[in-house]
C-alpha positions in Angstrom: 94.7 80.2 152.5 95.1 82.0 155.8 92.9 85.1 156.3 95.8 87.1 157.8 97.9 86.3 154.7 95.1 87.4 152.4 94.7 90.6 154.4 98.5 91.3 154.3 98.6 90.8 150.5 95.6 93.0 150.0 97.1 95.7 152.2 100.3 95.7 150.1 98.2 96.2 147.0 96.2 99.0 148.5 99.5 100.7 149.7 100.8 100.5 146.1 97.6 102.0 144.8 97.8 104.9 147.3 101.3 105.9 146.3 100.4 105.8 142.6 97.3 107.8 143.4 99.4 110.5 145.1 101.8 110.6 142.1 98.8 111.1 139.9 97.6 113.9 142.1 101.0 115.6 142.0 101.0 115.5 138.2 97.4 116.8 138.0 98.2 119.7 140.3 101.3 120.5 138.3 99.3 120.5 135.1 96.7 122.8 136.6 99.4 125.2 137.9 101.1 125.2 134.5 97.9 125.9 132.7 97.3 129.0 134.8 100.9 130.0 135.3 100.6 129.6 139.0 104.1 129.3 140.5 102.8 128.8 144.1 100.4 126.1 142.8 103.4 124.4 141.1 105.3 124.3 144.4 102.3 122.9 146.2 102.0 120.2 143.6 105.1 118.5 145.2 103.4 118.0 148.5 101.6 114.7 147.7 105.0 113.1 146.9 107.2 114.4 149.7 107.2 111.0 151.6 107.0 108.6 148.7 110.5 107.1 149.3 109.6 106.3 152.9 106.3 104.8 151.9 107.7 102.6 149.2 110.4 101.4 151.6 107.6 100.4 154.0 105.8 98.5 151.2 109.0 96.6 150.4 109.4 95.7 154.1 105.8 94.4 154.2 106.4 92.2 151.2 109.6 90.8 152.7 107.6 90.1 155.9 105.0 88.2 153.9 107.7 86.1 152.2 109.1 85.3 155.7 105.8 84.4 157.4 104.0 82.7 154.6 104.6 80.6 151.5 102.8 82.4 148.7 101.5 80.3 145.8 102.8 80.8 142.3 100.3 83.5 141.2 100.5 85.4 144.5 104.3 85.1 144.4 104.3 86.7 141.0 102.1 89.5 142.2 104.3 90.3 145.2 107.5 90.2 143.2 105.9 92.5 140.7 105.1 95.0 143.5 108.7 94.9 144.6 109.6 96.0 141.1 106.7 98.5 140.9 107.9 100.4 144.0 111.3 100.9 142.4 109.6 102.4 139.3 107.4 104.5 141.6 110.5 106.0 143.2 111.8 106.9 139.7 108.5 108.5 138.8 108.7 110.6 142.0 112.2 111.8 141.1 111.1 112.6 137.5 108.0 114.5 138.7 110.0 116.4 141.4 112.7 117.4 139.0 110.2 118.4 136.3 108.3 120.7 138.7 111.5 122.2 140.1 113.0 123.0 136.7 109.9 124.0 134.7 109.0 126.7 137.2 112.0 128.7 136.1 110.2 129.5 132.8 106.9 130.7 134.5 108.2 134.3 135.3 106.6 135.7 132.1 103.3 134.4 130.8 103.8 136.3 127.6 107.2 134.8 126.8 107.9 132.3 124.1 109.1 129.8 126.7 105.7 129.8 128.4 104.0 129.4 125.0 106.1 126.3 124.4 105.3 125.0 127.8 101.6 125.4 127.1 102.0 123.5 123.9 103.7 120.7 125.7 101.0 120.2 128.2 99.2 117.6 126.1 102.0 115.3 127.2 101.0 115.9 130.8 97.4 115.2 129.9 98.4 111.9 128.2 100.3 111.1 131.3 97.3 111.7 133.5 95.2 109.4 131.3 97.9 106.7 131.7 97.7 107.2 135.5 93.9 106.6 135.4 94.4 103.5 133.3 97.0 102.1 135.7 94.6 102.6 138.7 91.9 100.9 136.7 94.2 98.0 136.1 94.5 97.5 139.9 90.7 97.6 140.3 90.3 95.2 137.4 93.1 92.9 138.5 91.0 89.7 138.3 89.9 90.4 134.7 92.6 89.3 132.3 91.0 90.8 129.2 90.3 94.1 130.8 93.9 94.3 132.0 95.3 93.8 128.6 92.8 96.3 127.1 93.9 98.9 129.6 97.6 98.1 129.0 96.9 98.7 125.3 95.4 102.1 126.1 98.5 103.1 128.1 100.7 102.2 125.1 98.5 104.4 122.9 98.8 107.4 125.3 102.6 106.8 125.5 102.9 106.8 121.7 101.1 110.1 121.4 103.8 111.8 123.4 106.4 111.1 120.7 104.3 113.0 118.1 103.9 116.0 120.4 107.6 116.0 121.4 108.8 115.8 117.7 106.8 118.9 116.9 108.0 120.8 119.9 111.6 119.7 119.3 111.4 121.1 115.7 110.0 124.4 116.9 112.6 124.8 119.7 115.5 124.1 117.3 114.2 126.7 114.9 113.9 129.3 117.7 117.2 128.4 119.2 119.0 128.9 115.9 117.5 132.3 115.4 118.0 133.4 119.0 121.7 132.7 119.8 121.6 134.6 123.1 118.9 132.3 124.6 119.7 129.1 122.7 120.8 127.3 125.9 117.5 128.1 127.7 115.5 126.7 124.7 117.5 123.5 124.8 117.1 123.3 128.6 113.4 123.6 128.2 113.4 120.8 125.6 115.5 118.7 128.0 112.9 119.2 130.8 110.0 118.3 128.6 111.8 115.2 127.4 112.5 114.2 131.0 108.8 114.7 131.8 108.0 112.0 129.2 109.9 109.6 131.4 106.8 109.6 133.7 104.5 108.0 131.2 107.3 105.7 130.0 107.6 104.4 133.5 103.8 104.0 133.8 104.0 101.8 130.7 106.6 99.8 132.6 104.2 99.4 135.6 101.5 98.2 133.2 103.7 95.4 132.0 104.5 94.4 135.5 100.8 94.2 136.4 100.3 92.0 133.3 103.1 89.8 134.6 101.6 89.7 138.1 98.2 88.5 136.8 99.0 86.6 133.6 102.7 85.7 133.8 105.3 86.0 131.0 108.5 88.0 131.2 109.0 90.6 134.0 
């Protein structure tokens, strides 16, 4: 196997790791800002993801160049194809994160409001998501270990499943509050919508996990 080919493939993997790390950072900064009610901090949380679309496009171009210059073997081919799929998912996570940050800050004007109380209750979803980000990054580091990959993938599924329990409780609470507060019912349901959209981040991390399993072990993509 040509050294330059190995270097090119490893560079692509590292670039994918870097964009996922920055997505994780943005989500961590957003969580910290929401915990403290820091609107400026919430705006700054978007900084790590401002050029994600450009970076994923560059990764895709690097992968296409590898296809054009070399003839990857079956396993390497799976890995590179998986990364093409992963960059698409990364872009959707970026959009979900950006929209969540933009919309949720509307409710941070009053730290004593019921809206902010509900946001604080929902932050366990953000923590589960950060756990999933950590497990995804561990999967990249443990890429040669099939058993560890599958173990980490299972942990991501567990974190994802926890979000449904939290969301169900918040949904019930918001519906009760909306029914008794007709004048702000729309705001309650908007908040519920934004929390639900935030769950999309961990849902897409679960998707990346399955693509990494495909890249290493095979199966359906």
